C-alpha positions in Angstrom: 48.8 -20.2 86.0 47.9 -19.5 82.6 45.0 -17.4 81.5 41.7 -19.3 80.4 41.0 -18.2 76.9 37.0 -18.1 76.4 36.1 -18.7 72.9 33.9 -15.7 71.6 30.1 -17.0 71.4 28.8 -17.7 67.6 26.8 -15.1 66.2 23.2 -15.9 66.0 21.9 -16.9 62.4 20.2 -14.3 60.6 16.5 -14.5 60.8 15.1 -15.0 57.0 13.0 -12.5 55.6 9.2 -12.6 56.5 8.0 -10.0 53.8 8.4 -9.9 50.2 9.3 -6.3 48.7 7.2 -6.0 45.5 7.7 -2.9 43.3 4.7 -2.4 40.6 5.6 -0.9 37.3 2.6 0.5 35.3 1.3 3.1 33.0 -0.3 5.9 34.7 -3.4 5.4 32.6 -3.7 2.0 34.7 -3.4 3.6 38.1 -6.9 2.9 39.2 -6.7 -0.7 38.0 -3.1 -1.1 39.7 -4.5 0.2 43.1 -7.6 -2.5 43.0 -5.2 -5.3 42.1 -2.8 -4.5 44.6 -5.4 -4.6 47.2 -6.6 -8.0 46.1 -3.2 -9.6 45.8 -2.5 -8.3 49.4 -5.6 -10.2 51.1 -4.3 -13.9 50.8 -1.1 -12.9 52.2 -1.8 -10.5 55.4 1.3 -8.6 56.0 3.8 -10.8 54.2 3.7 -8.5 51.2 4.9 -5.1 50.8 3.8 -3.3 47.9 5.4 -0.1 46.5 3.2 2.1 44.2 4.8 5.2 43.3 1.6 7.8 43.4 0.8 6.3 46.6 4.2 6.8 48.3 5.9 10.0 46.6 4.8 13.1 47.9 5.0 16.4 46.7 8.6 17.8 47.1 10.3 14.2 47.0 13.0 13.7 44.8 11.0 11.1 43.0 13.9 9.4 40.8 15.8 8.9 44.3 12.8 7.6 45.9 12.2 5.1 43.0 15.8 3.9 42.9 15.8 3.3 46.5 12.6 1.1 46.2 14.0 -0.8 43.2 17.2 -1.5 45.0 15.1 -3.0 48.0 12.7 -4.7 45.8 12.5 -8.5 45.7 10.1 -8.6 42.9 9.3 -6.3 39.9 5.9 -6.9 39.1 5.0 -5.4 35.6 1.3 -4.6 35.1 0.4 -3.9 31.4 -2.8 -3.7 29.6 -1.5 -2.3 26.4 -1.5 1.4 27.6 1.9 1.9 26.3 3.9 4.6 27.2 7.4 5.1 26.7 8.7 5.3 30.4 6.6 2.4 31.7 7.0 -0.1 28.8 8.8 -3.3 29.2 12.1 -1.3 28.2 11.5 1.7 30.3 13.5 3.3 33.2 12.2 1.1 36.0 13.0 -2.3 34.2 16.4 -1.2 33.2 17.2 0.0 36.7 15.8 -3.2 38.2 17.9 -5.3 35.7 21.2 -3.7 36.8 20.1 -3.9 40.4 19.7 -7.8 40.2 23.4 -8.0 38.8 24.5 -6.4 42.0 22.3 -8.3 44.5 20.8 -11.3 42.4 19.1 -13.4 45.3 17.1 -12.8 48.4 19.5 -13.3 51.3 21.2 -16.0 49.3 17.9 -18.2 49.2 16.0 -17.3 45.8 16.4 -15.4 43.0 15.0 -11.9 42.7 12.5 -11.8 39.8 10.6 -9.8 37.0 7.0 -10.9 37.0 5.3 -9.5 34.0 1.3 -9.5 34.2 -0.6 -9.0 30.8 -4.2 -8.2 31.0 -6.0 -8.2 27.9 -3.1 -7.0 25.8 -0.8 -8.5 23.3 2.0 -10.6 25.4 5.5 -10.1 24.7 7.5 -12.8 22.7 8.0 -16.4 24.4 11.5 -15.3 25.6 12.2 -11.7 26.1 15.7 -10.4 26.7 15.6 -7.2 28.8 19.1 -5.6 29.0 20.4 -8.9 30.0 17.6 -10.3 32.0 15.7 -13.1 30.3 12.0 -13.5 31.1 10.9 -17.0 30.3 7.5 -17.9 29.1 6.7 -19.5 32.6 7.1 -16.4 34.3 4.7 -14.4 32.2 1.2 -14.3 33.5 -1.0 -13.6 30.6 -4.7 -12.7 30.3 -5.9 -12.7 27.0 -9.2 -11.7 25.9 -11.4 -11.2 22.9 -14.1 -8.8 22.7 -17.2 -11.4 23.4 -15.9 -12.3 26.6 -16.9 -8.9 28.1 -20.6 -9.2 27.1 -21.6 -10.2 30.4 -20.2 -10.8 33.8 -21.4 -14.3 33.8 -19.9 -15.1 30.4 -16.5 -13.4 31.7 -16.4 -15.3 34.9 -16.9 -18.5 32.9 -12.9 -18.1 32.0 -12.0 -19.0 35.5 -10.1 -22.2 35.4 -7.8 -24.1 37.8 -4.9 -23.0 35.8 -6.0 -19.4 35.1 -3.4 -16.7 35.1 -4.3 -15.1 38.6 -4.4 -18.3 40.4 -1.0 -19.1 39.0 0.4 -15.8 39.9 -1.0 -15.9 43.3 0.2 -19.4 44.0 3.6 -18.4 42.6 3.6 -15.4 45.1 2.6 -17.8 47.9 5.5 -20.3 46.9 8.0 -17.5 46.7 7.0 -16.6 50.3 7.4 -19.9 51.7 11.0 -20.4 49.9 12.0 -17.0 51.2 10.9 -17.6 54.8 11.9 -21.2 54.7 8.4 -22.1 56.0 7.1 -25.6 55.0 3.5 -25.0 54.7 1.3 -27.6 56.3 -1.9 -29.1 54.2 -4.5 -27.0 56.4 -2.3 -23.8 55.7 -2.2 -24.7 52.0 -6.0 -25.5 52.0 -6.9 -22.2 53.7 -4.7 -20.2 51.5 -5.7 -21.8 48.4 -9.4 -20.9 49.3 -8.4 -17.5 49.9 -6.5 -17.4 46.5 -9.6 -18.7 44.7 -11.6 -16.0 46.3 -9.4 -13.5 45.5 -9.1 -14.8 41.7 -12.7 -14.2 41.4 -12.5 -10.5 42.9 -9.6 -10.0 40.5 -11.8 -11.0 37.4 -14.9 -8.9 38.5 -12.4 -6.2 39.1 -10.7 -6.2 35.5 -14.1 -6.9 34.0 -15.4 -3.5 35.1 -12.1 -1.9 34.0 -11.5 -3.6 30.7 -15.3 -3.4 29.4 -14.8 0.1 28.2 -11.8 -0.3 26.6 -11.0 -0.3 22.7 -10.1 -3.8 21.2 -9.6 -2.8 17.8 -9.9 0.4 15.8 -10.0 0.8 11.9 -9.4 3.8 10.0 -11.3 3.4 6.7 -10.1 6.5 5.3 -6.5 7.1 4.6 -4.5 9.8 6.1 -1.1 11.3 6.5 0.5 13.3 9.2 3.1 15.8 8.0 5.4 17.2 11.0 7.6 19.9 10.2 11.3 20.3 11.6 11.4 22.5 14.7 11.7 26.3 13.8 13.0 28.1 12.3 11.1 26.8 9.5 12.3 27.9 6.0 10.4 30.2 3.7 10.6 28.2 0.6 8.2 25.1 0.0 11.0 22.7 -1.2 13.1 23.3 2.2 10.1 23.1 4.4 9.1 19.4 3.1 12.8 18.5 3.0 12.7 18.7 6.9 9.4 17.2 7.3 8.4 13.7 8.4 5.2 11.5 7.1 3.5 9.5 9.4 0.7 7.1 7.6 -2.7 6.5 9.0 -5.4 3.7 7.8 -4.3 2.1 4.5 -2.6 5.0 3.1 0.5 3.2 2.6 -1.0 0.9 -0.2 -1.4 3.9 -2.5 2.5 4.2 -3.0 3.5 0.6 -3.0 4.8 0.8 0.7 5.3 -2.2 2.9 2.3 -2.6 5.3 2.3 -0.3 8.2 5.7 1.6 7.6 7.3 3.7 10.2 7.2 7.6 9.8 9.4 8.5 6.8 11.5 11.6 6.1 9.8 13.5 3.2 12.6 12.5 0.7 12.6 9.0 1.4 8.7 8.6 1.2 9.0 10.4 -2.2 11.9 8.3 -3.5 10.0 5.2 -2.3 6.9 5.7 -4.5 7.2 3.2 -7.2 6.3 5.2 -10.6 7.8 8.6 -11.1 4.6 10.5 -12.5 2.5 9.3 -9.5 5.3 10.6 -7.2 5.3 13.9 -8.9 1.7 14.5 -8.5 1.7 13.4 -4.8 4.6 15.5 -4.3 3.0 18.6 -5.7 -0.3 17.7 -3.9 0.8 17.3 -0.4 3.4 20.1 -0.5 1.2 22.8 -1.8 -1.4 21.7 0.9 1.0 21.7 4.0 2.9 25.0 2.5 -0.5 26.7 2.3 -1.6 25.3 5.6 1.7 26.2 7.6 1.9 29.6 6.0 -1.8 30.6 6.5 -2.5 31.2 3.0 -6.1 30.4 2.4 -5.7 27.5 -0.2 -8.2 25.7 -2.4 -8.1 22.9 0.2 -8.3 20.0 -2.2 -5.9 18.5 -4.8 -6.7 15.4 -7.1 -4.1 12.9 -7.7 -4.1 9.3 -9.4 -2.7 6.1 -8.1 -0.9 3.0 -9.3 -4.2 1.9 -10.4 -5.7 3.7 -13.3 -9.2 3.4 -12.0 -8.7 5.2 -8.8 -8.6 9.2 -8.2 -8.1 10.7 -4.9 -8.9 13.9 -3.3 -6.4 15.2 -1.0 -7.5 17.9 1.7 -6.2 19.4 5.0 -8.5 18.3 8.0 -6.3 19.6 10.9 -3.6 22.0 11.4 -1.8 22.3 14.7 0.9 24.5 16.0 2.8 23.5 19.2 4.5 25.7 21.5 7.7 24.6 20.3 6.7 26.3 17.0 6.6 22.9 15.2 3.7 22.5 12.8 1.7 19.4 12.1 -0.9 19.2 9.1 -3.3 16.1 8.9 -4.3 15.3 5.3 -7.2 13.1 4.3 -7.0 11.0 1.1 -10.3 10.3 -0.2 -11.1 8.2 -3.2 -13.4 9.7 -5.6 -16.4 7.8 -5.7 -18.0 6.5 -9.1 -20.4 8.9 -10.6 -23.9 7.2 -10.6 -25.5 6.4 -14.2 -29.2 6.4 -15.0 -31.2 5.5 -17.9 -29.9 3.8 -21.0 -26.6 2.7 -21.3 -25.6 3.7 -24.6 -27.1 7.1 -24.4 -25.4 7.7 -21.1 -22.1 6.8 -22.6 -22.4 9.0 -25.3 -23.3 11.9 -23.4 -20.0 11.1 -21.2 -18.0 11.1 -24.6 -19.5 14.4 -25.5 -18.7 15.9 -21.8 -15.2 14.4 -22.1 -14.3 15.6 -25.6 -15.6 19.2 -24.9 -13.8 19.5 -21.8 -10.7 18.5 -23.4 -11.3 20.9 -26.1 -11.8 23.9 -23.6 -8.8 22.9 -21.5 -6.3 22.6 -24.3 -7.4 23.2 -28.0 -8.9 26.6 -27.8 -7.4 30.1 -28.0 -8.7 30.8 -24.4 -7.9 27.3 -23.0 -5.7 27.7 -19.8 -3.3 25.2 -21.1 -2.9 25.9 -24.6 0.4 26.6 -26.1 -0.6 30.2 -26.8 -1.3 31.0 -22.9 1.4 28.5 -21.3 4.0 30.4 -23.2 3.5 33.4 -20.7 4.4 31.3 -17.7 7.7 31.3 -16.2 10.0 29.9 -13.5 7.9 28.9 -10.4 4.7 29.9 -12.3 5.4 27.4 -15.3 6.2 24.6 -12.8 2.8 25.1 -11.0 0.9 25.5 -14.5 2.5 22.2 -15.6 1.6 20.5 -12.4 -2.2 21.8 -12.7 -2.2 20.8 -16.6 -1.4 17.2 -15.7 -3.8 17.2 -12.8 -6.4 18.2 -15.0 -5.8 15.7 -17.5 -5.3 12.8 -15.1 -9.0 13.8 -13.9 -10.1 13.8 -17.4 -8.4 10.4 -18.3 -9.7 9.1 -15.1 -13.5 9.9 -16.0 -13.1 8.4 -19.5 -11.4 5.1 -18.0 -14.4 5.2 -15.4 -17.2 5.6 -17.9 -15.8 2.9 -20.0 -15.4 5.0 -22.9 -13.0 2.5 -24.8 -16.1 0.1 -25.0 -15.9 -1.3 -28.6 -19.3 -1.1 -29.3 -19.3 2.6 -28.2 -16.3 3.4 -30.6 -18.1 1.7 -33.4 -20.9 4.0 -32.8 -18.8 7.1 -32.5 -16.6 6.2 -35.7 -19.4 4.7 -37.7 -17.7 1.5 -38.1 -14.4 3.1 -39.2 -11.7 0.6 -40.7 -9.7 -1.1 -37.7 -6.3 0.1 -39.2 -7.3 3.6 -38.9 -8.3 3.5 -35.1 -5.0 1.8 -34.6 -3.4 4.8 -36.2 -5.5 7.1 -34.0 -4.6 5.2 -31.1 -0.8 5.1 -31.7 -0.7 9.0 -32.4 -2.5 9.4 -29.0 -0.4 7.3 -26.7 2.9 8.8 -28.5 1.9 12.3 -27.7 0.6 11.5 -24.3 3.8 9.8 -23.4 6.1 12.7 -24.7 4.0 15.3 -23.0 4.2 13.1 -19.8 7.9 12.6 -19.8 8.7 16.3 -20.1 6.1 17.6 -17.7 7.5 15.3 -15.1 10.8 16.6 -15.6 9.8 20.1 -15.4 8.0 19.4 -12.2 10.7 17.5 -10.6 13.6 19.7 -11.0 14.8 22.6 -8.6 13.7 26.3 -9.6 17.0 27.3 -11.0 16.4 24.5 -13.8 13.1 25.1 -14.8 14.0 27.6 -17.7 16.3 24.9 -19.3 13.4 22.6 -19.5 11.0 25.2 -20.7 11.7 25.0 -24.7 11.2 21.0 -24.7 8.0 21.3 -22.7 6.4 24.0 -25.1 7.7 21.9 -28.2 5.8 18.8 -26.4 2.8 20.6 -25.5 2.4 22.2 -29.0 2.9 18.8 -30.5 0.4 17.2 -28.1 -2.3 19.8 -29.0 -1.8 20.0 -32.9 -1.9 16.1 -33.1 -5.1 15.5 -31.0 -6.8 18.6 -32.5 -8.4 16.6 -35.3 -8.6 13.5 -33.2 -10.8 15.3 -30.5 -13.0 17.1 -33.2 -13.7 13.7 -34.9 -14.5 12.0 -31.6 -16.7 14.7 -30.3 -18.6 15.1 -33.6 -19.0 11.4 -33.9 -20.3 11.2 -30.5 -23.0 14.0 -31.3 -24.1 12.4 -34.5 -24.1 8.9 -32.8 -26.4 10.5 -29.9 -28.5 12.3 -32.5 -29.0 9.2 -34.0 -29.6 7.0 -31.2 -32.3 9.5 -30.1 -33.9 9.7 -33.5 -34.1 6.0 -33.6 -35.9 5.6 -30.4 -38.2 8.5 -31.0 -39.1 6.9 -34.5 -40.0 3.5 -32.5 -42.0 5.1 -29.7 -45.5 4.1 -29.9 -47.8 7.1 -31.1 -49.7 8.7 -28.4 -53.4 9.8 -28.8 -53.9 13.4 -29.6 -56.2 15.9 -31.2 
């Protein structure tokens, strides 16, 4: 008799999962909000959702990376909660998103039923682009739950709650989780079940709104920096002892509207110092800014008490700026950080009669010009500049150009080229003679400008080679403008005396003894 073969009993079908594992990724600054949101999200689903929040599970002494990796591998959903508190390790391209993306490739579905997924919840921040590709995982627009805000929405809780609508993002998110749970557990929800769950979802939506209202109300929506600022960060030590090498390894970051002074594109990224200087549109402007910034940074880094200001011009002739160090930081690494504010020089207020005021300005500018360049004791006269050599010469030339730009700025701001004013100063001198004066001035200024820019731009060992050309240009500049300055200043004095005398003669007689 043959043996009877008994077929083995079939294995029982695996029970579908009944709990959805949700890993919450967030910035540490949002920890309190995440805790409250997690509690509210749990309420409609009782024990059907299991949340992993790192600061609630990882204990002192745990291998936190191993723990996070295990939870990401076990998670069905990666819920990213973002309020704009950006931190590199918890941004959309952070570690947790990258690891979960790789984990999806190894296990794309939940028990072969539905796909594992990434769900971004954006609260009061700029949403990502409509289609985001994160290391091969595409997040579709319909999978992004974005709750957008404008400042007026937070003026009162009542106004804030007016934003609740049938299709609001929190309701959509909770219903999405509900449907995911139903698909995963293969349970067909009855109408009564849906009604009860929807009622709970609506209650939780209101609670979420109130929670977020309290959290976001004190958050900054926009922040303007009306004053311009540069942040200069040196390379890591050892720092070089000379100014040019120190700046060559430094990085420039732009604050406020500082980029517009240099003709740079709007909100440029941090630039290395050589790239920054090379992108300034005009060479003579670049020279001034280079000297001003590098002098302030070098003095600050080396603890040398500087004259904490530097005047520079811009691409527009009617603007002059003062640079000064507002903050100096030394890190434990030895790296230095110098904050330089850029403040536009305010127009000088004028009072009284317009003509006499302009004549006084003309006299002041003429006298200052003379004291700077044309007298024996003038600091920038050829007589004294002849005793400057090497680095001292380059520094003196930079100071000369700085003082001249301030003087020209004051003349421009005071409108000393006004035809009526010039007619009064030069006593209606023929037009062709005025043209000759203008040609001589601009030619002498251009020659001095070119050689001054050259001498401030070259390396230390090449300054001596440029020195003869500079001294020749400075001598010619002073010789050709000396008579011009004397005529202008004396004419302004005569015109002012004439104007005051005319007004005195026309004044009504006062009663007297």
